[in-house]
N, C-alpha and C positions, 0 to 999 in steps of 0.2 A: 280521603279518598273514599267512591263507593266502590265496597264488596260483594255487595249480595250479589245473587246469582239469577238471572231472568229464568224465568219459566221454560223458554226456549233452550237455553244455558241445562239448567236443572233435568230437563226431558232428556237433552243427551248426552248428561253424563250417567244418569241414567241405565240408559239404552246401554252405553258401553258398559258400566259393572255387568249388566246381563248376560251380554253377548261374553266377558270375560267369565262368569261363573260357567255360564252352556261350554265353551271349550273346553274348561278346566272339566266340567262332569266327560265329555266326550273322552280327554284323555286316560289310557290307561295309569290305577294308580299303582305306586311302586312297592311289590310286594314281597316280603322276604321267603328265604329257601330253607328246607330243613336236608340235612346231609349226613349218612352216619358214619360212621367211620371206626372201625375197629383198633386192639392195639398193632403197630406196624409202624417202624423207624418213614416209610413214604409218605405216612397219612400227615408225622408227628408235625410238618409246619404250619398246619393249619394250625392247631394247638399251641404251636408256638405264638403264631400272629395273635391268636386272641391273651394270650397269656401277656403278651406286650401290647395288648391296646389296637390292635391293626385290624382286629376284625370285629365289627360291629355284630352283636348278635342281634340287633333290631331288624339287621338287614341277613346274616347266615347264623341261623340254629344248626352246632354241631350235634348230634347226638351221639354217644359212646355206647359202642356194643362191645359185647364181647368175642365175635368172630363173626367171617363175612357170610357164615349162613343165618345169622342172627339179623344181618344188616339186609339179606336179601327176603328174607321173610315178612320182615317192615314195608322193604317193598310192594311182594307180594301184596301185603293187607293195604297199601296204599296210604300208609301213615309218613313216609317223608317223601321228599322230591329227587332224592338221589343218593349215590352211597360213593364209597371209595372201594375199590374191585381188581381183581383182576379181569384185565380182556378176556382170558376164556371163560370167564366167571359172564360177565356180561352176554358174550356169544350164546351161553346157557340158556340166560334170562330170557334173550332175545324170544328163543325156539320156545321158551312158555308162552310167548305171546306178551311179555312187557319190553316193549322198542324202546330199549336204553340208548340216550348217544353220548359218543365220548365228549369232551368238552377240555379236558386238562390229562395228561401223562406225568406222574408222581415221580414214577425211579423205573427201570430199569434192570429187572435181577441179573445181575451176573457174577453169582457164586452166593448169593444169599437164601438161598431156596436151597436145600440139602436134604439127605437122606443117613443120618447118623445110626450107628450100629453099635453091639457089643464086640469088645477087644477079641473076642471068638473068632469073629465073621471078619475076614481078610477078601474075600472077593465077592462082587455082587452073584455067582453062581450058589455061595454059601448062603444066600438066602431063603434057599428050598428047605420047604417045612417050617421056616420062624414067622414069628409072631411078629405082622412090622404094622406100628400108629401109620394111622392116616385120616387125614380131615375127611369128611365128606362135602361133598363139591367139585367144581372142577377144577378146582388147582390139585387138587389132592387127588384127583382121577388121574391129570396130565401127568402130573411128576409121578404117580406108581407106575404109569404105561411108557412111561419114555426109559424109568428103572429097571421094570423088566424085560423091555425090550432091549436094551443094552446087556442085559443076565442073559436071553436068551430063553427066559422065563417065561408062563404064562400066570394069571392072577389065579388059578386053580393050583399051582406050585407053591404058594405062599399062605398063611394068615393071616388075611386082612383086617385089624382091628380100628374098627369108628373110634375116635378120639380125637374132638378138638385139642388145637395147639395150646390152648391153656391148660390142657391134662397129662401132658407127654411126661411131662418131668415126673410126676406123682407116682405116674402108671411104671415107669423106666425104675425109678426108686424101689416099687414093691415087686420086682420081678414081673410084671405081667405082660411085657414085652421087648423081643429083642432088637426090634431098629424101629424108625422113625424120621417120616417124611415131614420136617419142621422147617420154620422159621423164626426169626427174631419175634418179640423174647423166649418163646418155646426152646429155641434149637440151643440158645447161651446158658440155660438152665441144663439141659440135657446134656451136651460138652461138662459141664462143671461136674458132671455124676459119672463122668465116662467115657461117652460118648463120643466115637470117630468120624470122621468126615468119609463119608466112600464114595458119594458123587453127588454133585451138585449143577447148578444150573448155567456153570459155564461151559458144563456139556451141551448144552440145550439154547447156543444164543438167539436172542430176538424172539424169546418164545414166552417171555415170562413177563408183563406188563402190566404195572399199579396205576390206574386210571380213578378220576372224577367222572362217574356219568348218570347223565340225571332222564329223569322221563320227559319225553316230548313236550308235555301240556307244560315244563319248567320253562322251555324256551321260547315263550312269547315276551312280546314288551314288556310286560310288567313284571317279567323277572330281572330285566334285562341289567337292571341297575346291581342286583344282587349277585349273578354271576359275575360281571367286571370285577365286583367287589371281593367276592372269593378269590379268582385267581389271582388279583393283584396283591391280597394278603397272604397268599401259598409261596406266590414267585418271591416277594419282600422279605419273607421269613425264610426262605430259601438262603439269600444272600447274606443275611444276617446268622443264619448255621457258619460259612464259609469267613466272616470278616470278624466273629466274636464268638469264638466256637466256645468257648469255657462259657460263659452267659448263657450261651442256647444249650448248652449241656446240662446243667442246674435246673434250667424252666424246663426243659424235657424228662425229666428222668423221674420221677413220680410217675407220670403217666406210663411211662416206658416200664415199671416197675424195677427199674437199673440205679444204681450208683450214679452218680454224673461222671464219675472217673471211667465208666462201661458205655456210656452214651456214646458216644462219638464211633465207637468200635462195631456198635450194633447198625452202623452205614455202612460198615466195610460188606464189600459183594453188591452195592446200590450205587447206577448210574445214573442222575437226580438231575432230570432236563430242568433246563433255565428258559428262558421266553423264545429265544432263538431258537433253541434245540426242537421244542413245542411245536414253533411255525413248520419246520421240517418233518416234522411227525403228522401233523396235521394237516398244514397248508401249504401242498404244493400240487402242481398237475397229477403226479401218483405221490400219494403220501404215503410216505415210509410206513407207519402203521397201518394201512389198508392192507399193502403188499402181506405184512407180518401177520395180519387178520385171517387171511388166505390161508397163507400155512396152516395159523396155529385151526382154522375151523374143519382143515384136512383131516390133521392128526387126531383131532377131537373124535371124525367121525369115523377114523377108521379106529379108534381104539372105543366105539360106542358108546361117548359123551353124548356126542350127539344123534340126531336118528335121522338126522336130513339134510342136505346141504344147507349152511347157512347163508341166509340173505344178509346181505353185508352194506345195502342202498340205506342212504341215511347214518351209518354208522360214525362216521364221525360230523364233527361243529369246528369249525375254528374260529367263528365272527367273535367272539367274548377273550382271544388272545388280542385282538387290535386294540389300540389307545389302551392300552394297559400302564399305569404309571407305577412300574416297580422296578 
């Protein structure tokens, strides 16, 4: 049999290869993304997914930070594509000129954010003149505003001590503070030292959402695969927490700096939205999260955390929730 190509066939084949190469050159190459998260149970499904081999670090790089403040600094410096932050923090950053977009809701606080006090403080009014630890940033300012508003106090009535949550336990132990606005794992450490809950986020429902927010530049076609992979990995790990809690607790313990038998209790006070819940929050004619964002922005404006009405255009993006295999 004669298998050689004619000159015409060879030229046609060569042309076809050239066309394919040209088309491939025009298609955007899939690029990885970098996401910063600090030590907080709501973001742990991502680290859990990495531990289970479900998060490909060639597609998604998790940058571990000590606090939201550190994550925000990385965003300002343009060193990361996105971060795990509270919705109020996202709104504040947008006012700074970084138009972050929310692509996933990790949790809704329903008791997980709290005011812890020394035993001699019986009522919120007793905070007058006391030293209250609060982390710099929108979430700390928002919680403090709500505490003081409920107490009928003003900021000048207390001594606000600026400390990140990981510093609360040491300050408490050394007698440097009388109260702390805190969350896990810091709140658990303070409770072990005798801190009592006097106020928590159950009193301010639908005000504190932990989300994954990304810079608009990361929403291009080149990052589609990575963003879908990120969301799929989070939701898959969330299912693992429900179906295999002991294994999940063991894997998350070191990152949360907790014994394995205390890990699951650190999720107490959190609602962890699955895919369907995220769809309701982000993808309806009137997204639930947009309504909450308006209320949060109004409160932040009253508290002086925002200096002008928030622009909520393009705040939410639901496209990456579609075709998620989790």
